[in-house]
C-alpha positions in Angstrom: 0.0 0.0 0.0 1.3 3.5 -0.9 2.4 5.8 1.8 2.0 9.6 1.8 5.8 9.9 1.3 5.5 7.6 -1.7 2.8 9.8 -3.2 4.8 13.0 -2.6 7.8 11.3 -4.3 5.6 10.3 -7.2 4.3 13.8 -7.7 7.8 15.1 -7.6 8.8 12.6 -10.3 5.8 13.5 -12.5 6.7 17.2 -12.1 10.3 16.3 -13.0 9.1 14.8 -16.3 8.3 18.4 -17.4 11.5 19.6 -18.9 11.1 23.2 -17.8 11.3 22.2 -14.1 13.1 18.8 -14.5 15.4 19.4 -11.5 13.4 22.1 -9.7 10.8 20.1 -7.9 10.7 20.1 -4.1 8.7 18.6 -1.3 7.6 21.5 0.9 5.4 22.0 4.0 4.4 25.6 3.4 4.4 28.5 1.0 7.0 30.3 3.2 9.4 27.4 2.5 8.9 27.7 -1.2 9.3 31.5 -1.1 12.7 31.0 0.7 13.8 28.5 -2.0 12.9 31.0 -4.7 15.4 33.4 -3.1 18.2 30.9 -3.7 17.2 29.0 -6.9 16.2 30.5 -10.2 12.5 30.1 -11.0 10.5 28.3 -12.3 10.3 26.1 -9.2 7.6 23.6 -8.2 6.8 22.6 -4.6 4.6 19.6 -3.6 2.6 20.0 -0.4 0.6 17.3 1.4 -2.7 18.9 2.5 -4.2 16.0 4.5 -6.8 13.3 3.9 -10.4 12.6 4.7 -12.4 9.4 5.1 -14.7 8.5 2.2 -17.9 6.6 2.6 -17.1 3.0 2.5 -17.9 1.6 -1.0 -15.9 -1.6 -0.9 -18.1 -4.5 -1.6 -18.1 -7.0 1.3 -16.6 -4.6 3.8 -18.8 -3.9 6.8 -19.4 -0.4 8.0 -17.7 -1.1 11.3 -14.7 -2.7 9.6 -11.2 -1.4 10.0 -10.9 -1.0 6.2 -11.8 2.4 4.7 -10.9 4.6 1.7 -9.5 8.0 2.2 -9.0 10.9 -0.3 -5.5 12.3 0.1 -5.0 15.9 -1.1 -1.9 17.6 -2.4 -1.0 21.0 -3.9 1.5 21.5 -6.6 2.7 25.1 -6.3 4.4 26.7 -9.3 6.7 29.7 -8.9 7.5 31.8 -12.0 9.4 35.0 -12.6 6.9 37.7 -13.5 7.8 40.7 -15.6 4.8 43.0 -15.8 6.5 46.3 -16.8 8.0 45.0 -20.0 6.8 43.7 -23.4 7.6 40.1 -22.3 4.5 39.0 -20.5 5.6 35.9 -18.5 2.1 34.9 -17.5 1.9 33.1 -20.8 4.9 30.9 -19.8 3.3 30.2 -16.4 0.0 29.1 -18.0 1.9 26.9 -20.4 3.7 25.3 -17.5 0.4 24.6 -15.7 -0.9 22.9 -18.9 2.2 20.7 -19.0 1.9 19.7 -15.4 -1.8 18.9 -15.8 -1.0 16.7 -18.7 1.8 14.9 -16.8 -0.2 14.2 -13.7 -3.8 13.8 -14.7 -4.9 10.1 -14.6 -1.5 8.8 -13.8 -1.6 5.5 -11.9 1.6 4.7 -10.1 2.5 3.5 -6.6 -1.2 3.7 -5.6 -2.7 2.1 -8.7 -5.5 4.7 -8.5 -5.5 7.7 -10.7 -4.5 11.2 -9.8 -7.6 13.5 -10.0 -7.4 17.2 -10.8 -9.4 19.3 -8.3 -8.6 22.9 -9.3 -6.1 25.6 -10.0 -5.7 29.2 -8.8 -3.2 32.0 -8.4 -1.8 32.2 -4.9 -1.0 35.4 -3.1 2.5 36.3 -2.2 4.5 39.3 -1.3 7.5 38.2 -3.3 8.5 40.9 -5.8 8.7 39.8 -9.4 7.3 36.3 -8.7 3.9 34.8 -9.4 2.5 31.6 -7.7 -0.1 29.2 -8.9 -1.5 26.2 -7.1 -2.9 23.0 -8.6 -4.8 20.8 -6.2 -4.8 17.0 -6.7 -6.2 14.0 -5.0 -5.9 10.3 -5.1 -7.8 7.7 -3.1 -6.2 5.2 -0.8 -7.3 2.1 1.0 -6.5 2.1 4.7 -6.7 -1.0 6.8 -5.9 -1.7 10.4 -3.3 -4.2 11.5 -5.8 -5.6 14.1 
């Protein structure tokens, strides 16, 4: 059964399959951590954040409601950091949107360590006080079986 660490590593590998950010994917815990990394490494950068999990209604045939086997949805955010030049003729938003398209194509539906597909939940710009940088977040989920050792 896949662990959360396995899933984070898988997302980092999928991010790394996009040539623009091949060696610029990081496992992070917060936006602040990624903002600090952006001060040392040249964007574009991508951070993978685990957002938690929630129990899903048990839909496994033959599993009783009081069983120790359940499915959970595990949620992740892929955060993209791009340089943003807004006072010049080169509008870098186009590059950021193209990178988001490439990441979606690389991740959507992939079935790896978990054998269940990655599902796209949404995408939005993220606020930041970093001058000259823009941030976008893509939210992803995959479903996991959880069982007790008892």
